[in-house]
Steps between C-alpha positions, in 0.01 A plus 500: 500500500409765236159492336453533124376862533827595682708351219294649224503848668895494497552372170213663298465866625307609182203278576153663533368575841165343599332829447643554157406139410136544627477829302619340185265214549209734546575694181538175306181372645322815401625485157375140468162603638470785264598290189227253614248794504621616162454145345140494643423837346643379173266194511212730564586738210506207268176366631329843448648553151377159394155574633497821311590319183240242551229778564573641159521164312165378632294777335554401139137470388333675788265801500641837534385519856684188595809607311511834701447287820800279388717807431405631848609174661819503300583856611446413863734195472742718336492754793530229747808363305658831493444556867676161571781620274565800717516280810739267315724798409489622862623179627780469243613849588517388869713210398725729313524717800597206729765380238648852505502522899653153504776582265574832682507319830749246354730786356524660854608176657801458262 
């Protein structure tokens, strides 16, 4: 009696091999992981930019020294936000690279 794998191998020769399937799953898994990191960075960017805005808004009637301190805190938060933006862009660039590699791999199989 033939197993399902024997029948499948004869009727569908274009199926992916186990190595190709594992490679595709690893690439897709990497893309999902990088997208998750990108989302985390985006949340941190929003948090830092909100903190920067709050630092500026809380100094309305303060002394000049307190206003300068608020501006300093705001600039620090902006710097942190920009740093997170660069990390987010790097993660998105990696996702784009994975998409290109997956599409190239698919073209070669056809």
